[in-house]
Rosetta silent file (secondary structure, phi, psi, omega in degrees, C-alpha in Angstrom):
SEQUENCE: MNTIRLTPSNVFQYIGREIIFKSRKSHKVSRIISASKTGKTIQIDDPDLQNALEIVSRIVYVIIE
SCORE:     score description
SCORE:     0.000 S_00000001
   1 L     0.000  119.648  176.246   25.272   14.629   -4.552 S_00000001
   2 E   -98.738  146.817  179.888   24.351   13.397   -1.079 S_00000001
   3 E  -134.647  156.989  174.906   26.341   10.683    0.673 S_00000001
   4 E  -132.271  136.898  179.120   26.033    8.445    3.722 S_00000001
   5 E   -67.917  131.848  179.874   28.977    6.747    5.448 S_00000001
   6 L   -86.326  129.094  179.319   28.946    2.986    4.913 S_00000001
   7 L  -129.642  163.553  177.101   29.300    0.880    8.089 S_00000001
   8 L   -60.388  -25.326 -179.241   29.028   -2.849    8.820 S_00000001
   9 L   -81.683  -23.191 -179.174   25.631   -2.236   10.422 S_00000001
  10 L  -113.522    2.939 -175.455   24.052   -0.461    7.425 S_00000001
  11 H   -61.674  -32.865 -176.260   25.833   -2.139    4.493 S_00000001
  12 H   -70.503  -19.688  177.361   22.974   -4.582    3.796 S_00000001
  13 H   -75.406  -20.619 -169.981   20.574   -1.690    3.063 S_00000001
  14 H  -114.785   17.433  176.495   22.760   -0.398    0.219 S_00000001
  15 L   -63.612  130.708 -177.440   23.588   -3.498   -1.865 S_00000001
  16 L    96.870   -9.117 -179.777   23.323   -2.513   -5.526 S_00000001
  17 L   -91.363  161.981  177.056   24.081    1.156   -4.863 S_00000001
  18 E   -85.287  145.691  178.542   27.120    3.126   -5.994 S_00000001
  19 E  -125.432  160.924  173.967   29.863    4.002   -3.525 S_00000001
  20 E  -129.477  135.246 -178.962   32.771    6.411   -3.548 S_00000001
  21 E  -152.280  167.194 -178.763   36.066    5.708   -1.813 S_00000001
  22 E  -104.484  132.424  177.880   39.738    6.640   -2.019 S_00000001
  23 E  -145.306  127.026 -179.772   42.287    4.177   -3.383 S_00000001
  24 L    54.368   46.319  175.786   45.879    4.916   -4.378 S_00000001
  25 L    65.578   18.991  173.867   45.432    8.663   -3.823 S_00000001
  26 E  -139.356  155.271  179.280   42.430    8.981   -6.139 S_00000001
  27 E   -86.621  138.573  179.517   38.695    8.676   -5.659 S_00000001
  28 E  -124.272  149.697  175.510   36.918    5.726   -7.245 S_00000001
  29 E  -118.700  132.318  179.935   33.239    5.030   -7.835 S_00000001
  30 E  -148.289  171.819 -179.624   31.957    1.464   -7.872 S_00000001
  31 E  -111.503  139.053  178.054   28.773   -0.523   -7.224 S_00000001
  32 E   -75.835  122.463  177.834   28.230   -2.871   -4.249 S_00000001
  33 E   -90.022  -46.733  178.373   27.614   -6.397   -5.528 S_00000001
  34 E  -159.950  175.034  179.262   27.301   -8.166   -2.167 S_00000001
  35 E  -132.905  152.581  177.325   28.463   -8.067    1.440 S_00000001
  36 L   -70.500  169.292 -179.361   30.032  -10.629    3.755 S_00000001
  37 L   -61.136  -35.159 -179.781   28.014  -12.121    6.616 S_00000001
  38 L   -82.288  -17.841 -179.232   29.675   -9.787    9.119 S_00000001
  39 L    83.633    5.630 -177.975   29.269   -6.745    6.860 S_00000001
  40 L   -86.808  -17.943 -179.437   32.935   -5.815    7.139 S_00000001
  41 E  -129.761  137.553  177.377   33.816   -6.654    3.534 S_00000001
  42 E  -118.921  152.397  175.858   31.930   -5.842    0.354 S_00000001
  43 E   -96.760  128.960  178.778   32.269   -7.273   -3.140 S_00000001
  44 E  -134.101  169.555  177.621   32.738   -4.689   -5.899 S_00000001
  45 L   -96.461   84.488  179.567   33.812   -4.752   -9.531 S_00000001
  46 L  -150.438   94.753 -178.316   37.413   -3.541   -9.210 S_00000001
  47 H   -59.050  -28.633  179.192   40.199   -5.929  -10.298 S_00000001
  48 H   -62.370  -33.031  178.780   42.840   -3.601   -8.813 S_00000001
  49 H  -101.535   15.357 -179.253   41.414   -4.316   -5.342 S_00000001
  50 L    58.819   34.109  175.200   40.738   -7.994   -6.167 S_00000001
  51 L    61.230   17.706  178.174   36.990   -7.261   -6.239 S_00000001
  52 E  -135.745  147.035 -179.395   36.796   -6.885   -2.451 S_00000001
  53 E  -140.255  122.063  178.089   36.844   -3.855   -0.190 S_00000001
  54 E   -86.536  115.989 -173.624   37.135   -3.915    3.586 S_00000001
  55 L   -86.476   -7.536  178.679   34.958   -1.068    4.854 S_00000001
  56 L   -74.574  -36.712 -176.070   36.211   -1.154    8.453 S_00000001
  57 L   -95.487   -0.577 -179.504   39.650    0.179    7.535 S_00000001
  58 L  -125.919  159.042  172.255   38.463    2.649    4.828 S_00000001
  59 L   -95.589  114.103 -176.639   36.149    5.580    4.642 S_00000001
  60 E  -124.825  133.934  178.874   33.449    4.577    2.150 S_00000001
  61 E  -118.723  140.882  173.464   30.374    6.630    1.254 S_00000001
  62 E   -89.695  134.247  178.645   27.175    5.529   -0.448 S_00000001
  63 E   -85.854  119.030  178.769   25.950    7.932   -3.138 S_00000001
  64 E  -102.841  125.079 -178.142   22.329    8.912   -2.511 S_00000001
  65 L   -89.291    0.000    0.000   20.552   10.425   -5.516 S_00000001
């Protein structure tokens, strides 16, 4: 499994791809639904995080197959 760090400058290239990130001391995998205009927040399907994830304050990786 190869990964690339997700940043506000490259987030628009990876919409629709799966990501891996850490939340509440465990790793989660989710899919990027959309990104904000600034690229600092992404929409994901995770009700625990209210379907939004701020990528500036977290380490988020895109899974490259």
